[in-house]
C-alpha positions as CSV (number, residue, x, y, z in Angstrom):
1,X,-39.8,41.6,20.0
2,X,-36.9,39.3,19.3
3,X,-37.3,37.2,15.9
4,X,-38.0,34.2,17.8
5,X,-40.8,35.6,19.4
6,X,-41.9,36.7,16.1
7,X,-41.6,33.1,14.3
8,X,-43.6,31.5,17.4
9,X,-46.5,31.5,15.2
10,X,-46.9,28.7,12.9
11,X,-49.2,31.2,10.8
12,X,-46.4,34.0,10.9
13,X,-43.7,31.3,9.9
14,X,-46.2,30.2,6.8
15,X,-46.4,33.7,5.8
16,X,-43.0,34.3,5.8
17,X,-42.0,31.5,3.8
18,X,-44.8,32.6,1.3
19,X,-43.1,36.4,1.1
20,X,-39.7,34.5,1.1
21,X,-40.4,32.2,-1.8
22,X,-42.1,35.3,-3.8
23,X,-39.2,37.5,-3.2
24,X,-36.7,34.7,-4.7
25,X,-38.6,34.3,-7.6
26,X,-38.9,38.1,-8.6
27,X,-35.1,38.5,-7.7
28,X,-34.4,35.4,-10.1
29,X,-36.4,37.0,-12.8
30,X,-34.8,40.5,-12.4
31,X,-31.4,39.2,-11.8
32,X,-31.6,37.2,-15.3
33,X,-32.7,39.9,-17.1
34,X,-30.2,41.9,-15.9
35,X,-27.6,39.7,-16.5
36,X,-28.8,38.5,-19.9
37,X,-29.1,34.8,-18.8
38,X,-32.6,34.2,-20.2
39,X,-35.0,35.8,-22.6
40,X,-37.6,38.0,-20.7
41,X,-40.5,38.1,-23.1
42,X,-44.3,37.2,-23.5
43,X,-43.6,33.6,-22.9
44,X,-42.7,34.4,-19.2
45,X,-46.0,35.6,-18.6
46,X,-48.0,32.5,-18.2
47,X,-45.8,31.0,-15.6
48,X,-45.4,34.3,-13.6
49,X,-49.2,34.5,-13.8
50,X,-49.5,30.6,-12.8
51,X,-47.0,31.2,-9.9
52,X,-48.7,33.7,-8.1
53,X,-52.0,32.3,-8.7
54,X,-50.2,29.3,-6.7
55,X,-49.2,31.3,-4.0
56,X,-52.3,33.4,-3.9
57,X,-54.3,29.7,-3.5
58,X,-51.0,29.0,-0.6
59,X,-51.9,32.2,1.4
60,X,-55.7,31.5,1.3
61,X,-55.2,28.2,2.8
62,X,-52.9,28.9,5.3
63,X,-55.4,31.6,6.4
64,X,-57.9,29.2,6.3
65,X,-56.0,26.9,8.6
66,X,-55.8,29.9,10.9
67,X,-59.8,29.4,11.2
68,X,-60.0,25.9,12.2
69,X,-60.4,25.3,16.0
70,X,-57.5,24.2,17.8
71,X,-57.7,20.1,19.0
């Protein structure tokens, strides 16, 4: 299966975008911690929890969209 065939489904595309966004967030936090660009401490916990709650709701809404009948 080629990459073009994999992304022809809207559902797979939305899941891929969600995973990409989470990957960028985690890599950004890790990179800023490794390069000492930002202070990583307990103040970052609410932001991270909120972000992953948002992404959880995103994935739930994408899954619910798949349950809707085609028009």
